[in-house]
BAFI-3210 file (N, C-alpha, C; in Angstrom, 3 decimals, decimal comma, padded with zeros to 6 digits):
// residues 77
n [1|2|3|4|5|6|7|8|9|10|11|12|13|14|15|16|17|18|19|20|21|22|23|24|25|26|27|28|29|30|31|32|33|34|35|36|37|38|39|40|41|42|43|44|45|46|47|48|49|50|51|52|53|54|55|56|57|58|59|60|61|62|63|64|65|66|67|68|69|70|71|72|73|74|75|76|77]
n.u [000,845|000,618|002,053|000,710|001,608|001,083|001,051|003,709|004,924|003,711|004,704|007,452|007,463|006,389|008,418|010,555|010,346|009,412|010,588|010,897|009,184|009,031|007,292|007,344|005,630|007,144|006,596|003,903|002,685|002,445|004,498|007,090|008,952|010,196|011,842|012,373|013,961|014,326|015,930|016,745|017,787|019,517|021,887|025,386|025,500|026,421|025,632|024,816|024,028|021,874|020,111|019,648|018,168|015,804|014,956|014,529|012,343|010,377|009,648|010,277|008,983|010,233|011,127|009,021|005,958|006,732|008,474|010,607|012,625|013,873|016,111|016,760|018,513|019,040|020,389|018,843|019,631]
n.v [-001,187|002,152|005,253|008,412|011,768|013,673|012,121|011,297|013,794|014,541|012,558|013,148|015,807|015,397|014,001|015,703|018,486|021,736|021,560|022,376|021,053|019,711|017,861|015,925|014,128|012,080|010,311|010,159|007,976|007,498|006,199|006,915|009,427|012,787|014,518|017,470|018,597|020,910|021,832|023,168|021,388|019,845|021,165|021,096|018,390|015,543|014,892|012,257|011,636|013,413|012,369|009,876|010,609|011,513|009,141|007,544|008,876|008,019|005,588|002,835|002,496|002,834|001,158|-000,528|000,389|002,781|003,150|004,569|007,362|010,356|012,342|015,479|017,329|019,900|022,461|025,524|028,553]
n.w [000,000|-000,901|000,310|001,293|000,408|002,389|004,694|004,904|005,289|007,742|009,513|009,499|010,451|012,990|014,264|014,018|015,290|014,216|011,747|008,289|005,718|002,501|000,172|-002,773|-005,196|-007,281|-009,428|-009,608|-008,547|-005,874|-004,679|-005,185|-004,047|-003,526|-000,989|000,807|003,602|006,075|008,956|012,117|013,901|012,445|012,253|012,375|012,074|010,087|006,612|006,304|008,943|009,166|007,259|008,402|010,641|009,443|008,142|010,391|011,420|009,723|010,607|009,876|007,440|004,999|002,053|002,270|002,575|001,516|-001,267|-002,583|-001,779|-002,526|-000,967|000,462|002,773|005,213|007,399|008,412|006,572]
ca.u [000,000|001,420|001,866|000,342|002,604|000,734|001,447|005,171|005,193|003,286|005,644|008,710|007,241|006,165|009,700|011,511|009,536|009,924|011,167|010,180|009,178|008,378|007,219|006,917|005,396|007,936|006,064|002,452|002,212|002,410|005,547|008,395|008,857|011,367|011,570|013,348|013,721|015,220|015,719|017,852|018,368|020,535|023,119|026,541|025,440|026,777|024,488|024,376|023,295|020,611|019,246|019,268|017,107|014,574|014,534|013,986|011,021|009,433|009,284|010,383|008,157|011,086|011,286|007,740|004,920|007,408|009,486|011,781|012,576|015,047|016,117|017,689|018,378|019,968|020,038|018,476|020,742]
ca.v [000,000|003,372|006,314|009,729|012,799|014,286|011,205|011,398|015,096|014,505|011,735|013,884|016,964|014,914|013,568|016,810|019,695|022,962|021,308|022,790|019,831|019,766|016,524|015,910|012,787|012,117|009,498|010,168|006,649|007,368|005,256|007,531|010,809|013,598|015,297|018,447|018,824|021,918|021,862|023,639|020,222|019,257|021,955|020,406|016,954|015,176|014,602|010,899|011,717|014,088|011,417|008,850|011,193|011,501|007,750|007,094|009,495|007,271|004,413|001,551|002,396|002,808|-000,179|-001,229|001,304|003,849|002,454|005,385|008,727|011,185|013,174|016,607|017,861|020,977|023,398|026,816|029,485]
ca.w [000,000|-001,045|001,305|000,806|000,708|003,666|005,769|005,014|005,894|009,139|010,286|009,639|011,328|014,353|014,821|013,940|015,477|013,618|010,426|007,089|004,912|001,201|-000,414|-004,164|-005,754|-008,511|-010,521|-009,564|-008,160|-004,423|-004,297|-005,430|-003,597|-003,169|000,217|001,266|005,021|006,637|010,397|012,953|014,584|011,574|012,310|012,946|011,787|008,714|005,738|006,640|010,203|008,879|006,566|009,370|011,467|008,646|007,960|011,681|011,547|008,888|011,410|009,192|006,231|003,803|001,498|002,345|002,085|000,779|-002,057|-002,882|-001,287|-002,809|000,234|000,615|004,129|005,556|008,452|007,791|006,289]
c.u [000,886|001,104|001,457|001,407|002,342|001,131|002,959|005,541|004,850|004,241|006,949|008,543|007,010|007,486|010,731|010,723|010,211|010,533|010,263|010,314|008,407|008,443|006,708|006,767|006,031|007,288|004,539|001,852|002,136|003,491|006,951|008,301|010,229|010,955|012,723|012,990|014,783|014,909|016,967|018,533|019,433|021,873|024,226|026,549|025,829|025,504|023,935|023,560|021,931|019,623|018,777|018,141|015,780|014,075|013,950|012,582|009,963|009,073|009,229|009,564|008,973|011,268|010,027|006,673|005,512|008,594|010,758|011,569|013,906|015,046|017,177|017,442|019,390|019,477|019,652|019,708|020,863]
c.v [001,244|004,369|007,601|010,737|013,437|013,434|011,257|012,699|015,091|013,693|012,488|015,047|016,545|014,553|014,695|018,119|020,929|022,783|021,884|021,630|020,073|018,372|016,650|014,457|012,762|011,402|009,496|008,848|006,449|006,464|005,839|009,024|011,463|014,411|016,246|018,759|019,791|022,028|022,359|022,454|019,527|019,977|021,171|018,901|016,702|014,901|013,210|010,910|012,381|013,124|010,315|009,343|011,149|010,067|007,186|007,653|008,723|005,917|003,109|001,410|002,396|001,368|-001,011|-000,355|002,408|003,242|003,282|006,811|009,404|012,267|014,250|017,184|018,973|021,697|024,705|027,687|030,536]
c.w [000,000|000,061|000,605|001,224|002,069|004,854|005,989|005,724|007,383|010,004|010,535|010,603|012,779|015,034|014,875|014,052|014,874|012,237|009,342|006,103|003,621|000,588|-001,847|-004,610|-007,142|-009,692|-010,572|-009,126|-006,647|-003,885|-004,414|-005,126|-003,504|-001,955|000,472|002,713|005,538|008,126|011,116|013,642|013,740|011,673|013,021|012,701|010,334|007,916|006,049|007,928|009,999|008,229|007,511|010,267|010,723|008,465|009,258|011,886|010,762|009,479|010,617|007,915|004,939|003,351|001,556|001,717|001,209|000,047|-002,239|-002,379|-001,595|-001,739|000,171|001,998|004,327|006,802|007,764|007,568|007,356]
res [m|a|m|q|a|g|e|i|e|a|l|i|k|a|a|i|p|g|a|v|v|t|i|e|d|l|a|g|d|g|d|h|y|a|a|t|v|v|s|e|s|f|r|g|k|s|r|v|q|q|h|q|i|v|y|a|a|l|r|g|r|m|g|g|e|l|h|a|l|a|l|q|t|s|a|p|d]
***
């Protein structure tokens, strides 16, 4: 079962309060998304650590309900 963009956004925002999250359905199939996540909590963390935080927010749905997620993360400018 595919995930809705709003569900992905809600999970990320719940786990990373104050994050600015943008979700785009890349293929229109509810299975391939791009996400941009900007959060102060990412400051000083490596890109890998930032991505791990986002993947943890998705609570194991990657590879199951959510097939592919192109992820861009950063701290605010």
